[in-house]
N, C-alpha and C positions, 0 to 999 in steps of 0.2 A: 415082594420087591418094592411095590409102591409104598407100603406102610413104612418100610425101612427108610425110604427116601424122605417121606414126610417127617419122620422122627429126626432124621439128620438135619433137615431144614429148620425145624423148630429149635433143636439144640444149637444150631449155628446162629440163629437169630438171638437166642438168649445170651450166647457167648459174646456176640457183637454188642449187645446192650450193656453187659457187665463190664466190658473193656471198651466202652464207647469212645473214650479219649484217644486211646491207641488206635482203635478202629477208624476214627475220623482221620487221623494222620495217614493210615494205610490206604483208606479209600481215596483221600486227596492225592496221594502218590499214584495210585492206579489211574485216577482221572487225568492227572498231568501226563502220565506215561501214554495213555490212550490218545491224548491230544498231540503229542510230539512224535509218536512212532512213525507216522507217514513221512514227516519231514526228515527224520533220521534215515528212513529207508531211501528217500530221494537222494540224500547226500551220499549214502553208502553205494548206490548204483553208479555214482560218479567217482568211485574209488577213494572216497574220504572215509577214514576209519570210523567205526560206529561210535566209539567213545568221543572222538573229536566232533562228530556230527551233533551229538547231544549238547556238548559244550557250546558249539556255535549257535544252536537253537536257543539255549539258555541266554547267551549273550544278546542275541537278537530280541528275545522277549524282554530282557532287562532294559535294553536300549529303548524299546517301544514304550514300556511302562514308565521309564524315566521321562521321555518326551511328553507323554500324556500327563504325568504328574507336574511337570514344570509349566506346560502350556495351558492345560485345561483345569486342573484342580483349583488354583487360586481364583480363576474366573467363576467356576461353578460354585465355590464356597461363597464368593461375594454375591452372586445372583441368588443363591439360596437364602442368605441372610436378608437380602433386600425383599425377596418374595414372601418368606415365611416369618419375617421379623428378626430383629437383631438379637439373637439368643446370646447367652453368655459364651457358649462355645464358638459361635461365629465371631463375636467380638475378640475373643482370645486369639483365634486363628488369624484374624486380620491384623491384630497388633503384632503377632509374631512375624507375619510376613512383612509388615511395614517397618518394624523397628526391632532389631536384634537386641537392643539394650534391655528390652523387657525380660529376656532370659537371665541377664545378670541381676536385675531387680528381684526376680523370683528367688534366685540363689541367695541373695543378700537377706531377703525376708525369711527364708528357711533358716539361715544361720542365726539371725536374731531371735526367731521363735524358739529355736533349740536352746540358745543361751538363757532365754527367759523361762525355759521349762515347758514351753508350749509344744509338746511333742506330737499332739494329735494330727496336725497338718503335715508334719514331717513323716509320720508313719503312713499317712495316706499317700504321700508322694512316693515313699519307698515301695508301698504296695503296687502303685501304678508302674513304677520302674520294674519291679519284679515281674508283673504281668507282661510288660513289653519285652523283657528278656526271654521269658518263657515262650512268647509268640515268635520271636526271632529264632529260638532254638527249634521250635516245632516246624517252622518254615524250612530251616536247614535240613532237618530230618526228612521232610517231604521231598525236598530237592534231591537228596542223596538216594532215597529209596526209589524215586522215579528214574533217576540216572541208571541205577543197576537193573531196574525192571526193563528198561529199553535196551541197554547195552548187553545185558545177559538175559535176553528175553526167554530163551529156551530153558535156561537154568532156573529163572524165576518161576516159570510154569511148573517145572519139575518139583520145586520146593512146595508149591501149593498142592500139587497132586499128591505128594507124600503124606499129607495130612489125612488122606482118605485111604480106605482099604484098597488092596491091590486090584481087586475086581472092579472097583469104581473109578480107578484112575483115568482110563481112557474117556469115560463119561465126563469126569471133571475137567479134563483137558479140553474137550470139545466145548463145554460150557464156558470156560474161561476165554477161549478164543472168540466165541460168539458175543460174550459180554463186552470184551475189549473193542470189538468191531462196532457194535451198536453204540456204546457209550462214546467212543471216539468220534463217530459220525455225528452223533447228537451234539456234542460239545463244539466241534468245528462248525457245524451248521448254525448253532445258536450264535456263535461269535460273528459269523458272516452276516446272518440276518440282523443282529443287533447293530453292527457297523453300518450296513446299507440303510436300514430304517432310520437310524440316528442321523446319518448324513442327509438323507432325504428330508427328514423333518426339519433339521437345522437350516437347510437351503430354503425350504418353503417358508419357514417362519421369518427368515431374513428378508425374503422378497415381500412378505406381507407387512414387514415392519413391526413384528411382535416383540415385546420386551422379553428378556430372559430366554432368548432362543436357544442358547447353548445348554442351559440347565434343563429345559423342556426336552431337548433332543437327547440328552443323556438319560433322562427318565424314560423316554420312549424306547431307547435302545436296551436299557436294563430290563424293562418290563416285557421284552420279547420272550423272556424265559417262561412267562405265564401264558399258557395257550388260550386263545380266544378272548379271554377277558383282559389280558395284558394291554392290548392296544386301547381298549375302552378306558381302563384305569389311567393310561398315559394321556388320553384325550381330555380328561376332566380338568386338571390344572391348566392345560393349554387353552381350553375353551374359556375358562374363567378369566385368564389373563387377556384373551382376545376380546371378550365382551366388556372387560374393564376399559379397553381402548375405545371400541365402538361396536354396535351391533353388526355392522357390515364385516368388520374384521373377525368378530366372533364366529359368524356363520362361515366365513372364508376358512378359518382354522378348522372347523368341523369338516368342511368339504375336503380340505387338504389331507386330514387324517384318514377320512373314508377312502379317498383315492389311493393313498399309500397302502392302506390295508387291503384293498381289492387287488392291487398290483402284487402285493406280497403273497396273498393267498392263491392267486391264479398263476403267477409266474415264478416268484422266488422260491416259495416253499416246495413245489414239486421238483424244482431243479436242485435246490440246496439240500433238502432234507429227505431225499429219496432213499438213502441208506440209514436213516436215523431210527430212533427207538420204535416209532409206531405205537406209542402208548396212547390209550384212550384219554381224551382231554380231561374227563372227570377224574380219572386216576391220577393224572399229572397234577391237577389242582389240589386234590386231597393230599397227595404226597408233599406238595409244597407247604400246605397248611400245617401238616404234622411235623414237617422238618423245621419250620419256624417255631412251632410250639416247643419242640424237644431241644433243638440246638441253636435257635436264633439264626443269625446270618449264615453260619457254617452249616447248620442243618438245612437251610433253604438251598444252599449251593449243592449239597450232597444228596438232597431228597430225590431228584429225578434219576441220577445214576443208580441209587439204591433201588428205586422202584423199577428201573430197567433191569437190574440184575435179578430182582425177584420175578419179574415178568418172564425173563428168559428161562429161569429155572422152572417156573410153573408151567409155561408153555411146553417145555421139553417133557416135563413130568406127565402132563395130561395127554400129550401126543403119544408118548411111549405107552401110557396106560390104555389108550384107545387101540394102539397097534397090537397090544398083547391081550 
């Protein structure tokens, strides 16, 4: 039995790699479904139809992301270009925010280039537009898949179970439920930790009068996904900015980050992440590195959930092996 399970796992991993683009969308949908399922359950307990519950959650998420995009993104981009140098991307973004006439200038230049036979830049633009459209289509597919995974939760699990032989279907159903629980707890926990740490860093840097406080706070919040070394990586640019002001501010910034990290490790993490993945930190870091290498940003986002799924399967496999 154990040998058959190992073969099935290996074949499953090979199939995921062969269809990695589709698998990425499917895993993203599973991740989103795991995130919003508790909220849909909360609404459903208050006699709100499950489909409407998911739509409400989508609307709330969209509103939150829109507010973040309007209020934070321009400031973060501006601080990024000031801190790391005015790159061409940063200049282009600033000009786009500052003057919408730039868009018409680009369109006019494209038209003139096309009339002069200079089609290379036009083809580049069309390639970028096609990539953008494909990204929007992929996002739409992920949202639709996640919607049906949450609304038709039992049906979705039955569909996944049907890919396995009849004798393994109860085993697969148990694994799917365990994966969804752990991944959902991890994702919700990471969001809460990132928000709390980011706000704490932002407030502390503002009190200390450190420049680029919002950008450094965003970096600190995002790097919460990297266990143990994430806070250290976030500290490096903050300390550099602090010491650029004065040695006193630099050491104060280091002290601020150390205090926040201690509070996080001793108070926040035990409370927030008690139902999370429980992955070994080394496994998490290796998974992140492999994810970045294989799939870039998308790979980094999906690396911990994939590692969690593998850990659940292996843990169940070896536990069953010991029991038998």
